[in-house]
C-alpha positions as CSV (number, residue, x, y, z in Angstrom):
1,M,-0.1,0.1,-0.3
2,K,1.1,3.9,-0.6
3,A,2.4,5.6,1.6
4,S,0.0,9.2,3.1
5,L,2.7,12.1,1.9
6,F,1.8,13.1,5.6
7,R,2.5,10.2,6.8
8,P,4.4,10.7,10.4
9,A,7.9,9.2,10.5
10,C,8.0,8.0,13.2
11,L,5.5,4.7,11.9
12,L,8.7,4.1,9.9
13,A,10.7,3.6,13.1
14,P,11.2,1.0,15.0
15,V,9.4,1.6,18.3
16,A,12.8,1.6,20.5
17,L,13.4,4.8,18.7
18,F,10.1,6.1,18.9
19,L,10.6,6.0,22.7
20,A,14.5,7.3,21.8
21,S,13.2,10.0,20.6
22,S,9.7,11.8,20.9
23,A,10.7,15.0,18.5
24,F,11.6,13.0,15.9
25,A,8.3,10.8,16.4
26,L,6.6,13.7,15.4
27,Q,8.2,14.9,12.3
28,S,5.7,14.3,9.0
29,A,6.7,13.3,5.8
30,P,9.1,15.9,3.6
31,V,7.0,18.2,1.3
32,A,7.9,19.9,-2.4
33,T,7.4,23.4,-2.3
34,E,9.4,25.8,-5.6
35,Y,11.7,26.7,-2.8
36,G,12.7,23.4,-1.5
37,L,11.3,20.7,1.0
38,V,9.8,21.5,4.1
39,Q,9.6,19.2,6.9
40,G,6.2,20.1,9.6
41,V,5.0,18.2,12.4
42,A,1.7,15.7,12.8
43,E,-0.6,16.6,15.4
44,N,-2.7,13.9,16.1
45,D,-4.7,13.9,12.6
46,L,-3.8,16.7,11.2
47,T,0.0,18.1,9.6
48,V,1.2,22.0,10.9
49,F,3.8,23.3,9.1
50,K,5.8,26.0,10.6
51,G,7.9,29.1,9.0
52,I,7.6,28.3,5.3
53,P,9.1,31.3,4.0
54,F,7.2,32.9,1.0
55,A,9.6,35.4,-0.3
56,A,12.4,36.2,0.5
57,P,13.5,38.4,3.6
58,P,12.9,42.4,2.7
59,V,15.9,43.5,5.1
60,G,18.6,46.0,3.9
61,E,18.5,47.1,0.0
62,L,14.9,45.2,0.1
63,R,14.0,46.8,2.3
64,W,10.6,49.6,0.9
65,R,10.8,47.7,-1.8
66,A,7.3,45.1,-3.2
67,P,8.6,41.1,-2.3
68,Q,10.8,39.7,-4.2
69,P,11.2,35.3,-4.4
70,A,12.9,33.4,-1.6
71,A,15.8,31.6,-2.3
72,K,16.0,28.0,-3.0
73,W,17.2,25.6,-0.7
74,T,18.9,22.4,-0.8
75,G,18.0,19.2,1.4
76,V,15.0,19.4,3.9
77,R,13.9,22.2,5.6
78,A,12.2,22.1,8.9
79,A,9.1,23.4,9.3
80,D,8.9,23.0,13.3
81,K,8.0,26.5,14.6
82,F,6.6,29.7,13.6
83,G,9.1,32.3,11.5
84,P,9.5,35.6,13.6
85,D,6.7,38.4,13.8
86,P,6.9,41.7,11.8
87,Y,9.4,44.5,13.3
88,Q,6.8,46.3,15.5
89,G,7.0,48.2,18.7
90,D,10.0,48.5,20.5
91,G,11.4,45.3,18.5
92,Q,10.9,42.9,21.7
93,G,9.5,40.1,21.7
94,G,10.7,37.6,18.8
95,V,10.3,40.3,15.8
96,S,11.9,40.8,13.1
97,E,12.6,43.1,9.1
98,D,13.3,39.1,8.5
99,C,9.4,38.2,8.7
100,L,7.8,36.7,5.5
101,Y,6.6,33.0,6.4
102,L,3.5,31.3,6.2
103,N,1.7,28.4,8.0
104,I,-0.4,25.8,7.4
105,W,-2.9,23.4,9.3
106,T,-3.9,20.7,6.7
107,P,-6.0,17.3,7.5
108,A,-5.3,16.2,4.4
109,K,-3.8,12.4,4.5
110,S,-3.0,13.4,0.3
111,P,-2.2,16.0,-2.1
112,D,-5.4,14.6,-4.2
113,E,-7.3,15.6,-1.5
114,K,-8.0,19.0,-2.9
115,L,-9.3,20.5,-0.1
116,P,-11.0,24.2,0.4
117,V,-8.4,26.7,1.5
118,L,-8.8,29.2,4.4
119,V,-6.1,32.4,4.5
120,W,-5.9,34.0,7.2
121,I,-4.5,38.6,7.2
122,Y,-3.8,39.0,10.8
123,G,-5.6,42.8,12.4
124,G,-3.8,45.1,14.0
125,G,-4.4,48.4,13.1
126,F,-1.5,47.5,10.5
127,A,0.5,48.4,12.7
128,F,1.4,45.3,14.9
129,G,0.2,41.7,14.9
130,S,1.9,38.4,13.9
131,T,0.4,34.9,12.8
132,S,2.1,33.5,15.8
133,T,-0.5,34.6,18.6
134,P,-2.2,31.4,20.4
135,V,-5.8,32.6,19.4
136,H,-5.0,32.3,15.7
137,N,-4.2,28.6,16.2
138,G,-5.7,26.6,12.4
139,E,-5.8,23.7,14.6
140,H,-9.9,23.3,14.9
141,L,-11.1,24.8,11.5
142,A,-8.4,22.5,10.3
143,R,-10.3,20.0,11.7
144,K,-13.8,20.7,10.0
145,G,-12.0,20.4,6.9
146,V,-9.8,23.0,5.2
147,V,-6.4,23.5,5.1
148,L,-5.9,27.0,7.1
149,V,-2.7,29.4,6.3
150,S,-1.7,32.5,8.1
151,I,0.2,34.9,7.1
152,N,3.0,37.0,8.0
153,Y,3.1,41.0,6.5
154,R,5.1,44.1,7.2
155,V,3.3,46.0,9.6
156,G,4.1,49.6,10.3
157,S,6.2,52.1,8.2
158,L,8.3,49.2,7.4
159,G,5.3,47.9,5.7
160,F,3.7,51.3,4.1
161,L,6.1,53.8,4.0
162,A,5.6,55.9,1.0
163,H,8.4,58.3,-0.5
164,P,8.5,60.4,-3.6
165,E,12.0,58.6,-3.8
166,L,11.0,55.1,-3.6
167,S,8.2,56.2,-6.2
168,A,10.9,57.5,-8.3
169,E,12.7,53.9,-7.5
170,S,9.5,51.8,-8.6
171,P,8.9,50.5,-12.4
172,R,5.0,51.4,-11.2
173,K,6.4,55.1,-10.2
174,V,4.3,54.4,-7.1
175,S,5.4,53.1,-3.7
176,G,4.1,52.7,0.3
177,N,1.6,49.6,0.1
178,W,4.6,47.5,1.1
179,G,2.4,44.6,3.5
180,L,-0.4,44.3,0.7
181,L,2.1,43.6,-1.8
182,D,3.4,41.2,0.3
183,Q,-0.3,39.4,1.3
184,I,-0.8,39.1,-2.5
185,A,2.4,37.1,-2.7
186,G,1.8,35.1,-0.2
187,L,-1.8,34.6,-2.2
188,K,0.5,33.5,-5.0
189,W,2.9,31.0,-2.9
190,V,-0.5,29.4,-1.7
191,K,-1.8,29.6,-5.6
192,R,1.2,27.2,-7.0
193,N,2.2,25.4,-3.8
194,I,-1.0,24.4,-1.8
195,A,-1.9,21.2,-3.8
196,A,1.3,19.6,-2.2
197,F,-0.1,20.0,0.7
198,G,-3.3,19.0,-0.3
199,G,-5.4,22.1,-0.7
200,D,-7.5,23.2,-4.0
201,P,-6.0,25.9,-5.2
202,D,-8.8,27.2,-7.4
203,R,-11.0,26.7,-3.9
204,V,-9.2,29.5,-1.5
205,T,-10.7,31.7,0.7
206,I,-9.4,34.8,2.8
207,F,-9.9,36.0,6.0
208,G,-9.5,38.2,8.7
209,E,-10.1,40.9,11.1
210,S,-10.3,44.8,12.1
211,A,-6.5,45.6,9.5
212,G,-6.9,42.1,8.6
213,G,-10.3,42.4,7.1
214,I,-10.2,45.7,5.6
215,A,-7.3,44.5,3.8
216,V,-9.6,41.5,2.6
217,S,-11.7,44.5,1.1
218,M,-8.8,45.8,-0.5
219,L,-8.0,42.2,-1.9
220,C,-11.5,42.3,-3.2
221,A,-10.5,45.8,-5.3
222,S,-7.5,45.2,-6.4
223,P,-6.5,44.2,-9.7
224,E,-3.1,42.8,-9.0
225,A,-5.5,40.0,-6.7
226,K,-7.6,39.0,-9.2
227,G,-8.1,35.4,-9.7
228,L,-6.2,34.9,-6.6
229,F,-9.3,33.3,-4.0
230,R,-12.9,32.9,-5.1
231,G,-14.3,33.9,-1.1
232,A,-13.3,36.3,0.8
233,I,-14.6,37.2,4.7
234,S,-14.0,40.6,6.4
235,Q,-14.7,40.4,9.8
236,S,-15.2,44.0,11.7
237,G,-13.5,45.3,8.2
238,G,-14.1,47.0,4.7
239,S,-12.9,50.1,3.2
240,F,-15.1,52.7,1.6
241,G,-14.4,56.2,3.1
242,P,-12.7,58.3,0.4
243,T,-9.6,59.7,1.1
244,R,-8.8,62.2,3.6
245,D,-5.6,65.0,4.6
246,T,-6.2,64.3,8.3
247,T,-7.8,60.6,8.8
248,Y,-9.6,59.5,11.3
249,P,-11.4,55.2,11.9
250,G,-13.5,54.9,8.5
251,E,-11.6,57.4,6.4
252,N,-8.3,56.3,7.3
253,M,-6.8,56.1,3.4
254,R,-4.5,58.9,1.2
255,T,-3.9,59.4,-2.0
256,L,0.1,59.1,-2.8
257,A,0.7,62.5,-2.8
258,Q,0.0,63.2,0.5
259,A,1.7,59.6,2.1
260,E,4.4,61.1,0.0
261,A,4.8,64.1,2.1
262,S,4.5,62.2,5.0
263,G,7.7,60.4,4.2
264,V,9.3,63.3,3.2
265,A,8.7,64.3,7.1
266,Y,9.4,60.5,8.9
267,V,13.1,60.9,6.9
268,Q,13.6,64.4,8.4
269,K,12.8,63.4,11.4
270,A,14.9,60.7,11.5
271,G,17.7,62.5,10.9
272,V,19.3,61.7,7.4
273,R,18.8,63.0,4.0
274,S,17.1,60.2,1.6
275,I,16.3,56.8,1.1
276,A,19.6,55.3,0.4
277,E,20.6,56.8,4.1
278,L,17.1,55.8,5.7
279,R,17.5,51.5,4.6
280,L,21.2,51.8,6.7
281,L,19.6,52.6,9.6
282,P,18.6,49.7,12.4
283,P,14.4,48.9,12.5
284,D,14.9,50.3,16.1
285,K,16.6,53.7,14.6
286,L,13.7,54.0,12.9
287,P,11.1,57.1,14.1
288,G,7.4,55.2,15.2
289,G,5.0,54.9,12.1
290,W,1.8,55.3,14.6
291,G,0.1,58.2,13.5
292,S,3.1,59.6,11.7
293,G,1.2,59.2,8.0
294,T,3.3,55.9,6.9
295,A,1.5,53.0,9.0
296,W,-1.4,53.2,6.4
297,P,-2.6,51.5,3.0
298,I,-2.9,54.3,0.7
299,V,-4.7,55.1,-2.5
300,D,-1.8,54.1,-4.6
301,G,-3.4,53.8,-8.5
302,W,-2.3,50.3,-8.5
303,V,-2.6,48.0,-6.1
304,I,-5.3,50.1,-4.8
305,P,-6.3,51.8,-8.3
306,G,-8.8,54.2,-6.6
307,D,-11.5,55.2,-4.4
308,Q,-13.3,51.3,-3.4
309,Y,-16.5,52.8,-2.8
310,K,-16.5,54.4,-6.4
311,L,-14.9,51.5,-7.3
312,Y,-17.9,49.4,-6.6
313,E,-20.2,51.6,-7.6
314,A,-18.6,50.8,-11.4
315,G,-18.1,47.0,-11.0
316,R,-14.7,47.4,-11.0
317,Y,-13.6,44.7,-8.2
318,N,-13.3,41.6,-7.7
319,D,-16.2,39.4,-7.7
320,V,-16.3,36.8,-5.2
321,D,-18.5,35.5,-3.0
322,I,-18.5,37.1,0.3
323,L,-19.3,37.4,4.1
324,V,-19.1,40.4,6.3
325,G,-19.4,41.3,9.5
326,Y,-18.7,43.2,12.4
327,N,-19.9,43.1,16.3
328,S,-22.1,45.1,18.4
329,D,-20.2,47.3,21.0
330,E,-17.0,48.3,18.6
331,G,-17.3,51.5,20.0
332,L,-16.7,50.8,23.0
333,S,-12.7,49.2,22.1
334,F,-12.4,52.8,20.4
335,A,-14.8,56.2,21.8
336,R,-12.3,58.3,24.2
337,D,-15.1,60.9,24.9
338,K,-15.3,61.2,28.7
339,D,-18.8,62.9,28.3
340,A,-21.5,64.3,25.9
341,A,-19.5,67.7,25.7
342,E,-16.5,66.4,25.0
343,Y,-18.3,63.8,22.9
344,R,-20.2,66.7,20.8
345,A,-17.2,68.3,20.2
346,N,-14.9,65.5,18.5
347,V,-18.6,64.8,16.5
348,E,-18.8,68.8,15.3
349,K,-15.2,68.4,14.4
350,R,-15.0,65.4,12.6
351,Y,-18.7,65.6,11.0
352,G,-18.6,69.5,10.4
353,P,-21.9,70.4,8.5
354,F,-23.2,66.8,9.3
355,A,-22.3,66.8,13.2
356,E,-26.1,67.8,14.5
357,K,-27.8,65.1,12.1
358,L,-25.3,62.8,14.0
359,I,-25.9,63.4,16.8
360,A,-28.9,63.4,16.6
361,A,-28.7,59.5,15.2
362,Y,-26.2,58.7,17.4
363,P,-27.3,60.6,21.2
364,P,-26.0,60.7,24.0
365,S,-27.9,59.4,27.2
366,G,-28.4,63.3,29.0
367,D,-24.4,64.0,30.0
368,A,-23.1,60.0,29.1
369,V,-21.6,58.8,26.4
370,T,-23.3,55.4,26.0
371,R,-23.8,52.7,24.0
372,T,-26.3,55.2,21.5
373,A,-23.8,57.9,21.2
374,R,-20.4,54.9,21.1
375,D,-22.2,53.0,17.8
376,L,-21.3,56.1,15.7
377,M,-17.8,55.1,16.3
378,R,-19.0,51.8,15.2
379,D,-20.7,52.3,12.2
380,A,-18.2,54.9,10.6
381,A,-15.6,52.7,10.6
382,F,-17.0,49.3,10.8
383,G,-20.6,49.4,11.0
384,W,-21.1,51.3,7.6
385,Q,-18.7,50.1,5.5
386,T,-20.2,46.8,6.1
387,W,-23.3,48.3,4.7
388,A,-21.6,49.7,2.1
389,W,-19.8,47.0,0.9
390,A,-22.6,44.5,0.6
391,T,-25.3,46.4,-0.9
392,L,-23.0,47.9,-3.5
393,Q,-21.9,44.1,-4.0
394,S,-25.6,43.2,-4.0
395,R,-26.5,46.3,-6.4
396,T,-23.4,45.9,-9.0
397,G,-22.2,41.7,-8.3
398,K,-23.4,38.1,-9.4
399,S,-21.6,36.3,-6.4
400,K,-23.1,35.9,-3.1
401,V,-23.8,38.2,-0.6
402,F,-23.7,37.3,3.6
403,Y,-24.1,39.9,6.1
404,Y,-23.2,39.0,9.7
405,Y,-23.6,40.8,13.2
406,F,-22.1,39.7,16.1
407,D,-23.8,40.2,19.6
408,Q,-22.5,37.8,22.1
409,H,-21.9,39.0,25.1
410,A,-22.3,38.6,29.3
411,D,-26.1,39.8,30.5
412,H,-25.3,42.4,33.0
413,P,-28.0,44.6,36.3
414,A,-29.4,47.0,35.0
415,D,-27.8,49.0,37.0
416,A,-24.5,47.8,36.2
417,P,-21.4,50.4,34.7
418,N,-21.4,48.0,31.8
419,A,-24.9,47.6,31.7
420,D,-25.3,48.7,28.3
421,H,-21.5,46.9,26.9
422,G,-22.2,44.7,24.1
423,M,-19.4,42.9,21.8
424,P,-16.4,45.2,22.2
425,H,-13.5,45.0,18.9
426,G,-12.0,41.8,18.4
427,V,-13.1,39.7,20.8
428,D,-14.6,37.6,17.6
429,V,-12.0,36.4,16.5
430,P,-11.5,33.3,19.7
431,Y,-15.3,32.2,18.7
432,V,-13.8,31.8,15.0
433,F,-10.9,30.1,15.8
434,Q,-12.6,28.1,18.8
435,T,-9.7,28.6,20.4
436,L,-12.1,30.8,23.4
437,D,-10.1,28.4,25.9
438,R,-6.7,31.3,25.4
439,N,-8.3,34.4,26.8
440,D,-8.9,35.0,30.0
441,A,-12.9,35.4,29.6
442,K,-15.5,33.9,31.7
443,L,-17.4,31.6,29.2
444,T,-20.3,30.3,28.6
445,P,-22.3,27.1,27.2
446,G,-23.3,29.2,24.9
447,D,-20.2,30.5,24.4
448,W,-18.9,27.2,23.3
449,A,-22.0,26.8,21.3
450,I,-21.8,30.0,19.3
451,S,-17.9,29.4,18.3
452,D,-18.6,25.8,17.3
453,T,-21.8,27.9,14.9
454,V,-19.5,30.4,13.7
455,S,-16.7,28.2,12.7
456,T,-18.7,25.8,11.1
457,Y,-20.5,28.3,8.9
458,W,-16.5,29.9,8.2
459,T,-15.5,26.5,7.3
460,N,-18.9,26.1,4.7
461,F,-18.5,29.5,3.0
462,A,-14.6,27.8,2.4
463,K,-16.1,25.0,1.1
464,R,-19.4,26.4,-0.6
465,G,-19.2,29.9,-0.8
466,D,-22.3,28.9,1.5
467,P,-22.4,29.2,4.7
468,N,-25.2,26.8,4.9
469,G,-25.3,23.1,5.6
470,P,-26.2,20.4,7.8
471,G,-26.6,21.3,11.2
472,V,-26.9,25.3,11.7
473,P,-29.7,27.4,11.1
474,V,-30.2,29.0,7.8
475,W,-28.8,32.3,6.7
476,P,-30.9,34.4,4.1
477,R,-28.5,35.5,1.5
478,Y,-28.1,39.8,1.4
479,T,-30.0,41.1,-1.6
480,H,-31.2,44.4,-2.7
481,E,-34.8,43.0,-1.6
482,D,-34.5,41.1,1.2
483,R,-31.6,43.2,3.3
484,R,-31.4,40.5,6.5
485,V,-28.1,39.8,8.1
486,M,-27.3,36.6,10.8
487,V,-26.9,37.9,14.0
488,F,-25.1,35.3,16.1
489,K,-25.9,35.5,20.5
490,N,-26.5,32.1,21.9
491,T,-27.8,31.0,19.0
492,A,-27.7,32.1,15.4
493,Q,-31.3,34.1,14.4
494,P,-31.4,36.5,10.7
495,G,-32.9,39.8,11.6
496,P,-32.9,43.6,10.0
497,V,-29.8,45.3,9.5
498,P,-29.1,46.7,12.9
499,S,-28.9,50.4,13.0
500,A,-30.9,50.6,9.7
501,D,-32.4,55.0,10.0
502,A,-29.0,55.6,12.1
503,L,-26.7,54.1,9.2
504,A,-28.9,56.4,6.1
505,V,-27.9,59.2,8.0
506,L,-24.3,58.2,8.0
507,D,-24.7,57.5,4.5
508,R,-25.5,60.5,3.8
509,Y,-22.5,62.0,5.4
510,F,-20.4,60.3,3.3
511,A,-22.0,61.2,0.1
512,W,-21.8,64.7,0.9
513,R,-18.0,63.7,1.2
514,R,-17.5,62.2,-2.2
515,T,-18.9,66.0,-3.1
516,P,-16.4,69.1,-4.2
517,E,-17.9,70.8,-1.3
518,G,-17.0,68.1,1.1
519,A,-14.0,67.3,-0.7
520,A,-12.7,71.0,0.1
521,W,-13.8,71.2,4.0
522,A,-12.2,68.1,4.7
523,K,-8.4,69.3,3.5
C-alpha cells in the first residue's frame, strides 16, 4: 500500500527509536515546495507546517520594495516553529524585519484531496499583528475539513512608507503598499504550492479581522489580487471611505501625494537625507510609524486603483462570494469621550455640517456617552463600511453576499456601569478559531455553542461559497430585496440591519464627503 505524503516519520521507525526520540517521532514526511523541501509536524490528525518562507527577507536593499522570490535551499527545511513576527513596537518579543513566512494546518492525508483553503490575514491597525498568537491557532478550523494558512506581512512604517524616492525607483512609480504586496505574494505562493499540502488552489477563501478585514476588502478591489481567491470573509473590516489628509476611523485612506509628503517628514525626523541613508538605519532607530501617516495602506493607483466605493459603484472589483460583518459594541474599544460635551465637540470636529444630524441619530444619554453614542464610532469605522460593501456588491455584482452582526456578550444588571456593553472589537476572533480557552474571559455553554456554529459557517463558506449546511440555522443571502443579516447571540437567527435609520444618516455624510464641497471641507 502506498504511504501517505503526510505519514509521520515515526511510523517508519522502530518502536525503540520512537521511545528514544519523541521529537523525531512527530516529524511528518517532507513536502516539496517551489523553493525546496519542508518537513512539518504531525499533530494527531493534522500535519502542521510553520515558518515556511514565501518571499525573500525584506531587509537591506529590499526594505521598502515589493517582495522578491525566496532563495531556494537544498536538503529538508524544518517547518516546526513560527518564523519571526513582523518588526513592530519596541522591537521586543521575537520580531524581525525578516518576517515573510506562512504557516499551514492541513488535515489532508494525500496531496490528491484538494481540500478548500482558508487564508488568515491578521489585524492590528496595520501597525501590529502576527500569525504566532495562540488565538490564531488553525487546528480547530482545519479539523472541520479545510487547509488553514496564515500569512505574515510587514506592518507600520516598514510596511507602508511612501516617499517620492521610493516611487521613483519603482517600475510602477508608486510606493507605500508593501504590506498589501506581501499578502498578495503569500496568496500567489498558495496558488502555486498549496496542492502539495492537499489544498485546492482554485478554492481559496481569504479572511481577516480589523486591519485584516480591511485588507480583505482592499484585495477584493485590487487588480493585483485577481484570480487568487474565490471567496472573502471580512470581520470588522471594509474600506469604503473617501481619502482625507487628516484621517479618522472609517476615513483612513490617503492619496499617494499625501502619503509621500508624510514620508518626506518621516525621513527628516529620522535625521537622514535620503532613502538610501534610511535603509542603513537598524529598525530600532527608525521613527515610530503610528500616527505619522506612514502606517496605513493608500490609494496608490496600482494596488489600490482608486476610491473603493466608486470602484464598486462601477463594478470594478473582484466579484467573489463574500461574508462580512462586525460586532455590536465596536465603539467600546475606541470611543474616548469622557462626557456628552466632549462627544459633541469631537463629532463637530470630524463631521462639520453633519454633526447635528449625526448627534441626533447617535445621541448620548444625558451627560453620559452611552451605547447609542458609541455606535457612531462603531458604524463610521465598521458598520457603514460593511453595509456599503454588502449593499454595493448586491447591486452591482453576481456573487453571493452574506452579512452578520455579532452580539455575543455577558448580560449585566440594569444598574451596573457596564449594563449597556455589547461585544467589543476583536472579541469575535477566538469564537471563529474556537480558541476561547486562550482568553481569560468567563465562558458559558452559549459561548462554546456559538463558537462552534460560527466556525462551521466559516468553513462551510470556504467549501461551497455559502455558509449554509447541515446542523446550522439557515442563513439568508443579503440582497437588494432581502436585507436580512445573521445575528449571533447564543444562537444564530436572521434579523434586520442594526441601526438602519442611523446608518442612513451616516451614508448621507459619506455621500456629501464625495462632493466637491465635502472634499474641500475635509482638507
